[in-house]
N, C-alpha and C positions, 0 to 999 in steps of 0.2 A: 262978634264971633261968639257962637254958643260953646260954652264949656260943659262937659259931661263928666260926672264923677260916679264911678261904680263902687258898690260895696256889697257885702253879704257873702262873699265867697268863703271857702274853707274846706275842711276835710270832713267827709260824711261817709257812713257805711252804706253799702248797697241796700236799696230799698228805702233809704232815708229821704229827707226833704231839705231844701234850702230855698230861701227867697233872696234874689238879687235885686238891688235897687240901683237906679241911675238917676241922679239928680242933675237937672239942667239949670244953667245960670240965668235963664230967662224963659219967658213963655214960649213953649214949643208946640203945644197941642193945638190942633186946628191949622197949623202952619207946616209942621214937619211930620214926615213919616218916621216913626221910631222903630228901631230894629235891635234885636240881640243877635250877635254872631258868636261863634266860638272857633277856637283853633287849638287842635291837639298837636302834640309834638310830632313833627315830620309830616303834618297834613296841611292841606289848604284851609283857609278860613271858610267856614260855611254859615249860611244863614239859618238861624234857629226859629225866630218868631218875629212877626211884624204887627204893629198896631198903626193903622194908617191915620192920616190927619183927620179923617172922618170917623175914626174909632173902629174900623173893621180889622179883625185879627186873622192872621194866617200862621200856619206852623209847618215846619219840616215834618215829613212823614215819620222820621225817627223819634220825634218827641211828641207827636200828636196824641192827645189823651193823657199825657203825663205832665206837660208844661202848660202854664197859663201866663199870658202877657196881659198886663193891665196898666192903668195909669191913674194918677191922682192930679187932677188939673190944678187944684189949689196949691199943691206942693211942687208943681213942675217936675214930677217924678214918675218914671216908668218902672214897673216891676216885672220880674220873671220868677214865678213860683214854680219850682221844680220838685215834682213828687216821683216816687218809685225810681230813684236814681240808680243808674247802672255804671259799672266801671268805664264803659265806653262813652259816658258823658263827661269824663275827665277832660278838661281843657281850660284855656283862658277864655273867659267870656267878655265880650266887648259890646258896649252900647254904641249905637249909631243914630244920628239924626240927619235926615236928608230932606231938604226943602221940597215941598210938593210941586213947586213950579220952577224955581231957579236952581242953578247948580251950586248950591251950598250944601256941604257934606262934612259932618263933624264926627269925631270918634272920642270915646273915653280911653282911659289908660289900661283898662282891662282888670279883671279880678279872677283869681285862680280858683277853680273848683276841682277837687280831687275826690273821687269816689273809690274807696278802698276799705277792705276789712283789715 
């Protein structure tokens, strides 16, 4: 079972930046599609960014051009660099690993991001 641990959340002013990290307990790259989701209070969880097992990245329209997902294979870690943050980016951010072939799906515990002046 893959364990995912997120870190890097916090309080930031509008226009600021944060980098979230998601450390996996074992090798995931090339095997799992890695995703960042977020869930704001009273709203459904939404997909923010994906880096596929093959390294292809995709983004939600709401974050395109501001957020960047990347990975460090040696550290089994995926990152989400968030620039030009807006109050509407406030949410708990979750890391997800889904096997590219089998029905293995894992979640981290989440990290809070608050964008406020």
